[in-house]
C-alpha positions as CSV (number, residue, x, y, z in Angstrom):
1,M,-76.3,65.2,-20.6
2,T,-77.1,63.5,-23.8
3,R,-73.4,63.5,-24.7
4,N,-72.4,61.9,-21.5
5,R,-74.9,59.2,-21.9
6,L,-73.6,58.6,-25.4
7,L,-70.1,58.5,-24.2
8,G,-71.1,56.2,-21.4
9,R,-72.7,53.8,-23.8
10,G,-69.6,53.7,-25.9
11,R,-67.2,52.5,-23.2
12,P,-66.1,48.8,-23.4
13,K,-67.1,46.5,-20.5
14,R,-63.5,46.0,-19.1
15,A,-64.6,44.0,-16.0
16,G,-66.2,41.3,-18.1
17,T,-63.2,41.0,-20.5
18,V,-60.7,40.5,-17.7
19,A,-62.8,37.9,-16.1
20,T,-63.2,36.0,-19.4
21,M,-59.4,36.1,-20.0
22,T,-58.7,35.0,-16.5
23,A,-61.0,32.0,-16.9
24,L,-59.4,31.1,-20.2
25,L,-55.8,31.4,-19.0
26,T,-56.0,29.9,-15.5
27,P,-55.8,26.3,-16.7
28,V,-52.7,27.2,-18.8
29,I,-51.0,29.0,-15.9
30,V,-51.8,26.2,-13.5
31,G,-50.6,23.6,-16.0
32,V,-47.3,25.3,-16.7
33,S,-46.7,25.8,-12.9
34,A,-47.5,22.1,-12.4
35,I,-45.0,21.1,-15.0
36,A,-42.4,23.3,-13.6
37,L,-42.9,22.0,-10.1
38,D,-43.0,18.4,-11.2
39,G,-39.9,19.1,-13.3
40,G,-38.0,20.1,-10.2
41,L,-39.2,17.0,-8.4
42,M,-38.0,14.9,-11.4
43,Y,-34.6,16.6,-11.2
44,L,-34.3,15.7,-7.5
45,Q,-35.5,12.1,-8.3
46,R,-32.9,11.9,-11.0
47,R,-30.1,12.9,-8.7
48,Q,-31.3,10.4,-6.1
49,A,-31.5,7.6,-8.7
50,Q,-27.9,8.5,-9.8
51,S,-26.7,8.3,-6.2
52,I,-28.3,4.9,-5.8
53,A,-26.7,3.7,-9.0
54,D,-23.3,5.0,-8.0
55,A,-23.4,3.3,-4.5
56,S,-24.6,0.0,-6.0
57,A,-21.9,0.0,-8.7
58,L,-19.2,0.7,-6.1
59,A,-20.4,-2.2,-4.0
60,A,-20.5,-4.5,-7.0
61,A,-17.0,-3.5,-8.1
62,Y,-15.6,-4.1,-4.6
63,A,-17.2,-7.5,-4.4
64,Y,-16.2,-8.5,-7.9
65,Y,-12.6,-7.4,-7.4
66,N,-12.3,-9.4,-4.2
67,T,-14.0,-12.6,-5.5
68,S,-14.1,-12.5,-9.3
69,N,-17.7,-13.8,-8.9
70,L,-20.4,-12.0,-10.9
71,T,-23.2,-13.5,-8.8
72,L,-21.7,-12.1,-5.5
73,A,-21.2,-8.7,-7.2
74,Q,-24.8,-8.6,-8.3
75,T,-25.9,-9.6,-4.8
76,A,-23.8,-6.7,-3.3
77,A,-25.4,-4.2,-5.7
78,Q,-28.9,-5.5,-5.0
79,S,-28.3,-5.2,-1.3
80,V,-27.3,-1.6,-1.5
81,A,-30.1,-0.6,-3.8
82,S,-32.7,-2.3,-1.5
83,Q,-31.7,0.0,1.3
84,Y,-33.1,2.8,-0.8
85,G,-36.2,1.0,-1.7
86,V,-35.1,0.1,-5.2
87,T,-35.2,-3.5,-6.5
88,L,-32.5,-4.5,-9.0
89,G,-32.7,-7.5,-11.2
90,A,-29.6,-9.5,-12.1
91,T,-29.7,-8.2,-15.6
92,Q,-29.4,-4.7,-14.3
93,V,-26.0,-5.5,-12.8
94,T,-23.4,-6.4,-15.5
95,S,-19.7,-6.6,-16.1
96,P,-18.9,-4.8,-19.4
97,Q,-15.3,-5.8,-19.2
98,T,-12.9,-7.5,-16.7
99,G,-12.8,-5.6,-13.4
100,Y,-15.7,-3.3,-14.2
101,M,-19.3,-3.4,-13.0
102,T,-22.2,-1.4,-14.4
103,V,-25.6,-0.8,-12.6
104,S,-28.6,0.5,-14.6
105,L,-31.8,1.3,-12.8
106,S,-35.1,3.2,-13.2
107,T,-37.4,4.6,-10.6
108,S,-40.9,5.9,-10.9
109,N,-43.0,8.2,-8.7
110,P,-46.6,9.3,-8.9
111,R,-47.3,12.7,-10.5
112,A,-47.9,15.6,-8.2
113,F,-49.1,18.8,-9.7
114,S,-48.9,17.6,-13.3
115,A,-51.7,15.1,-12.7
116,F,-53.8,18.1,-13.9
117,W,-52.5,17.3,-17.5
118,G,-51.9,13.6,-17.5
119,R,-51.9,10.3,-15.8
120,G,-49.3,7.7,-15.0
121,A,-46.1,7.8,-13.0
122,L,-43.1,9.9,-13.8
123,S,-40.0,7.7,-14.5
124,V,-36.3,8.5,-14.3
125,T,-33.3,6.3,-15.2
126,A,-29.6,6.3,-14.1
127,S,-26.5,4.2,-14.7
128,A,-23.1,4.0,-13.2
129,T,-19.9,2.0,-13.8
130,A,-17.2,1.4,-11.2
131,R,-14.0,-0.6,-11.0
132,G,-11.7,-2.0,-8.3
133,I,-8.2,-0.7,-7.9
134,S,-5.4,-2.4,-6.0
135,M,-3.2,0.1,-4.1
136,S,0.1,-0.6,-2.5
137,E,1.7,1.6,0.2
138,P,4.9,1.2,2.2
139,Y,4.7,0.2,5.8
140,S,7.1,3.0,6.6
141,D,9.0,5.8,4.8
142,C,12.3,5.2,6.6
143,A,15.4,3.6,5.0
144,V,16.6,2.3,8.4
145,I,14.6,1.6,11.5
146,L,16.4,0.5,14.7
147,L,13.9,-0.7,17.2
148,D,16.0,-1.1,20.4
149,P,14.3,1.2,22.9
150,S,17.2,1.9,25.3
151,S,20.7,0.6,24.3
152,S,23.7,2.8,24.1
153,G,25.2,2.8,20.6
154,S,22.0,1.4,19.0
155,L,23.5,2.8,15.9
156,T,27.3,2.6,15.9
157,I,29.5,3.6,13.0
158,D,33.2,3.0,13.6
159,G,36.5,2.5,12.0
160,G,36.1,4.3,8.7
161,A,32.7,2.8,8.0
162,D,30.2,4.6,5.8
163,L,26.4,4.6,5.9
164,T,24.5,6.3,3.1
165,T,20.8,6.5,2.4
166,T,19.4,7.9,-0.8
167,P,16.4,10.2,-1.2
168,S,12.9,8.7,-0.9
169,Q,10.0,9.9,-2.9
170,L,8.4,11.5,0.1
171,S,11.3,13.3,1.7
172,A,14.5,14.9,0.8
173,I,16.6,12.2,2.4
174,A,15.2,8.9,3.6
175,P,15.8,9.1,7.4
176,V,17.4,6.7,9.7
177,Q,15.2,6.2,12.7
178,V,16.8,5.3,16.1
179,N,14.3,4.4,18.8
180,S,16.8,4.2,21.7
181,S,16.4,6.7,24.4
182,S,20.0,6.4,25.6
183,S,22.0,9.6,25.8
184,S,24.4,8.0,23.4
185,A,21.9,6.2,21.1
186,V,23.9,7.2,18.0
187,V,27.7,6.8,18.1
188,V,30.0,7.9,15.3
189,L,33.7,7.7,15.7
190,N,37.2,6.9,14.2
191,G,36.7,8.7,10.9
192,A,33.3,7.2,10.1
193,Q,31.0,8.9,7.7
194,V,27.2,9.3,7.6
195,N,25.4,10.5,4.5
196,A,21.9,10.6,5.9
197,T,19.4,12.3,8.2
198,I,19.2,10.5,11.5
199,D,16.2,10.9,13.9
200,A,17.0,9.7,17.4
201,V,14.9,9.5,20.5
202,G,18.0,9.8,22.7
203,G,21.3,11.7,22.2
204,D,24.4,11.3,20.1
205,S,28.1,11.0,20.5
206,V,30.1,12.1,17.4
207,A,33.9,12.0,17.7
208,Q,36.3,14.4,16.1
209,G,37.3,13.4,12.6
210,S,33.9,11.8,11.8
211,H,31.9,13.2,8.9
212,I,28.1,13.9,9.1
213,N,26.6,14.9,5.8
214,G,23.1,15.4,6.9
215,A,21.7,16.0,10.4
216,I,21.3,14.1,13.6
217,N,18.0,15.2,15.2
218,T,17.8,14.2,18.9
219,G,14.8,14.1,21.2
220,E,12.5,12.8,18.4
221,S,9.6,10.5,18.9
222,A,9.9,6.7,18.6
223,I,8.0,4.9,15.9
224,P,6.5,1.4,16.4
225,D,7.6,-1.6,14.4
226,P,5.7,-1.0,11.1
227,L,5.8,-4.8,10.4
228,A,4.6,-6.0,13.8
229,S,1.3,-7.3,12.4
230,L,2.8,-9.0,9.4
231,P,2.2,-12.8,9.8
232,T,5.0,-15.3,9.7
233,P,4.8,-17.7,6.8
234,T,3.2,-21.1,7.1
235,I,5.7,-24.0,7.4
236,P,5.7,-25.8,4.1
237,P,5.0,-29.5,4.0
238,A,8.0,-31.6,5.0
239,T,7.7,-33.6,1.8
240,S,8.8,-30.5,-0.1
241,T,12.1,-30.2,1.8
242,P,14.9,-29.6,-0.8
243,M,18.5,-30.5,-0.2
244,S,20.2,-28.3,2.4
245,G,23.9,-28.9,1.6
246,Y,25.6,-28.1,-1.7
247,P,29.1,-28.8,-3.0
248,G,31.1,-26.1,-4.7
249,W,32.6,-25.4,-8.1
250,G,29.5,-25.9,-10.1
251,S,26.1,-24.4,-10.9
252,Y,23.1,-25.3,-8.8
253,T,19.4,-24.4,-8.6
254,L,17.6,-24.0,-5.3
255,S,13.8,-24.4,-5.0
256,P,11.5,-22.7,-2.5
257,G,10.2,-24.8,0.4
258,L,11.3,-26.1,3.8
259,Y,15.0,-26.3,4.7
260,V,15.8,-28.0,7.9
261,G,19.2,-27.0,9.3
262,D,21.8,-24.9,7.6
263,I,22.0,-24.0,3.9
264,N,25.8,-23.8,3.2
265,L,26.7,-22.2,-0.1
266,G,30.5,-21.9,-0.8
267,N,33.6,-23.1,-2.5
268,G,33.1,-20.9,-5.5
269,G,29.8,-22.4,-6.5
270,S,27.1,-20.5,-8.4
271,F,23.6,-20.8,-6.9
272,T,20.3,-19.6,-8.2
273,M,17.2,-19.3,-6.1
274,Q,13.9,-19.9,-7.9
275,P,11.1,-17.5,-7.0
276,G,9.2,-18.2,-3.7
277,I,9.6,-18.5,0.1
278,Y,12.6,-20.3,1.5
279,Y,11.6,-21.4,5.0
280,I,14.8,-22.2,7.1
281,Q,14.0,-24.2,10.2
282,G,16.6,-24.4,13.0
283,G,19.4,-23.3,10.8
284,S,21.2,-20.4,8.9
285,L,21.8,-19.3,5.4
286,N,25.6,-19.3,5.1
287,V,27.2,-17.8,1.9
288,A,31.0,-18.0,2.0
289,N,34.3,-18.7,0.2
290,G,33.6,-17.0,-3.1
291,A,30.1,-18.3,-3.7
292,I,27.7,-16.4,-6.0
293,L,24.1,-16.4,-5.0
294,T,21.3,-14.9,-7.2
295,G,17.5,-15.0,-7.1
296,N,14.5,-13.0,-8.2
297,G,11.1,-13.0,-6.4
298,V,12.7,-14.5,-3.3
299,M,11.9,-14.2,0.4
300,I,14.1,-15.9,3.0
301,Y,12.5,-16.7,6.3
302,V,14.5,-17.9,9.3
303,D,12.6,-19.2,12.3
304,N,13.5,-18.8,16.0
305,G,15.6,-21.9,16.0
306,G,19.1,-20.4,16.4
307,G,19.7,-19.5,12.8
308,T,20.3,-16.3,10.8
309,I,22.0,-15.1,7.6
310,N,25.8,-14.9,7.3
311,V,27.5,-13.7,4.2
312,A,31.3,-13.5,4.1
313,G,34.5,-14.2,2.2
314,G,34.5,-12.4,-1.1
315,T,31.0,-13.6,-2.1
316,T,28.5,-11.9,-4.3
317,T,24.8,-12.0,-3.5
318,V,22.1,-10.4,-5.6
319,L,18.5,-11.0,-4.5
320,T,15.1,-9.3,-5.2
321,P,11.9,-9.8,-3.3
322,P,8.4,-10.9,-4.5
323,T,6.4,-8.2,-6.2
324,S,3.0,-9.3,-5.1
325,G,1.2,-11.2,-2.3
326,T,1.5,-10.9,1.5
327,Y,5.3,-10.6,1.4
328,S,5.6,-8.2,-1.5
329,G,8.8,-6.3,-1.1
330,M,10.2,-8.5,1.7
331,V,13.5,-10.1,0.9
332,Y,14.6,-11.3,4.4
333,F,12.4,-12.1,7.4
334,Q,13.9,-13.3,10.6
335,D,11.5,-14.4,13.4
336,R,10.8,-11.5,15.7
337,K,11.7,-13.6,18.8
338,S,15.2,-14.4,17.4
339,S,18.1,-12.4,18.7
340,V,20.8,-14.1,16.5
341,T,22.9,-11.6,14.8
342,P,22.9,-11.4,11.0
343,T,26.4,-10.7,9.8
344,I,27.9,-9.4,6.6
345,S,31.7,-9.4,6.7
346,N,35.1,-10.0,5.2
347,G,34.6,-8.5,1.8
348,A,31.1,-9.7,1.1
349,N,29.4,-7.8,-1.7
350,I,25.7,-7.8,-1.5
351,T,22.9,-6.2,-3.6
352,M,19.4,-6.7,-2.1
353,S,16.3,-4.8,-3.0
354,G,13.3,-4.9,-0.7
355,T,13.1,-4.9,3.1
356,F,15.5,-6.7,5.4
357,Y,13.6,-7.4,8.6
358,A,15.1,-8.8,11.8
359,A,13.2,-6.9,14.6
360,G,14.7,-8.8,17.5
361,A,18.3,-9.0,16.3
362,P,21.3,-6.7,16.1
363,M,22.8,-6.3,12.6
364,V,26.6,-6.3,12.0
365,F,28.6,-5.1,9.0
366,D,32.3,-5.4,9.4
367,G,35.6,-6.5,7.8
368,G,35.4,-4.5,4.6
369,S,31.9,-5.6,3.7
370,K,31.1,-3.3,0.8
371,T,28.1,-2.7,-1.4
372,N,26.7,0.1,-3.4
373,Q,23.2,-1.2,-2.8
374,Y,22.6,-3.3,0.3
375,S,18.9,-3.3,0.8
376,S,16.1,-0.8,0.0
377,Q,15.1,-0.8,3.7
378,M,16.4,-2.3,6.9
379,I,14.3,-2.8,10.0
380,V,16.4,-4.4,12.8
381,K,17.0,-4.1,16.5
382,S,20.3,-2.3,16.3
383,M,23.2,-1.8,13.8
384,L,27.0,-1.8,14.0
385,L,29.1,-0.8,11.1
386,S,32.9,-1.1,11.5
387,D,36.3,-1.8,9.9
388,G,35.6,-0.1,6.6
389,A,32.1,-1.4,6.0
390,D,30.5,0.7,3.2
391,I,26.7,0.4,3.2
392,D,24.2,2.1,0.9
393,V,20.5,1.8,1.7
394,P,18.7,3.2,-1.3
395,Y,15.2,3.5,-0.1
396,S,12.4,3.4,-2.7
397,V,8.7,3.4,-2.0
398,N,8.2,1.0,-4.9
399,S,10.6,-1.7,-3.7
400,V,10.0,-2.1,0.1
401,A,7.6,-4.3,2.0
402,S,4.1,-2.9,1.3
403,K,0.5,-3.5,2.3
404,T,-2.1,-3.8,-0.4
405,S,-5.5,-2.1,-0.1
406,I,-8.4,-2.2,-2.4
407,S,-10.1,0.9,-3.5
408,V,-13.1,1.4,-5.9
409,A,-13.7,4.3,-8.2
410,L,-16.5,5.4,-10.5
411,V,-15.6,5.4,-14.2
412,K,-16.8,8.4,-16.1
């Protein structure tokens, strides 16, 4: 009995020790938990702040790319940030280099659990840089588009003529699109040759002795005129009208502007077109009798006044289109309402890059017209190749009429 009492007296008082330790450690445990919880909240706040900075920078970059006006870019960024309850000062929206916009911001939120340890708000910062990007894409990935919806022989290749398209960047062979639903939408006869893939809504008629290196796919879907919404150019002021008639046997320079009536180039003369838009009103561009015509950055527009383009008689024509602006990639534009036939004939040798566009008119190549590179793309109502015409349409996504869009991207 005495021993038990002695043993009982010797035992430590465990309940009191645990209570004491709990009392001492509870503030630490609560504090660490509070910091962990507020740390998680700060992480979420940091992500939210970064999202706001990203969106604001993208808005600023888009506005700056379109206007080159820093104030408007700052306003765009401030407008986006305000939608998230963040106020940006002008000094927080800057342009570190041309085309780039940077947004820097900070947000603060009251403490939650960590108020146990301290006072004041918790702040997070974020920044983002974005830039505008100009992107060009072709209106269509076809080398030749024939828009006539119903005619027989919408594409006719006859008399030893040869039509070739070269591969595009997006398909094995740049196709020829024939929208006609006629049972004989495509006609190939008398030893003609086709080096292309043809997609036709209607049927085909291929005579014996003709050569098809590719395929004629019938029963395909029609495609709309890809340039239907492209505006016609504005008529230049009459005061800028250059001379329309030129003698031969000499060298001459043509300036862009308004030409009233025909432009007749011939008699062995050498003619150079300066870059720009040549607006022909009520007339045609006629190149004949051994003339040489060259021009870079040129678009020829013919209105609905009865004119077109005629190239014949052993001439040489080398033209390239503008590389920027509304008519980037467009070398020839005939009014959509005009049905006057553009004609390349009698040994004409033409090299044109860019898009040749005459949506309402049939196109004719005949009489030995030959070229290794006619145009990068042709969009016309219908097409006739005959009498040994040899036409190559070397489609390239980088050299046809294209539409420009603006994109913005964050810069890491």
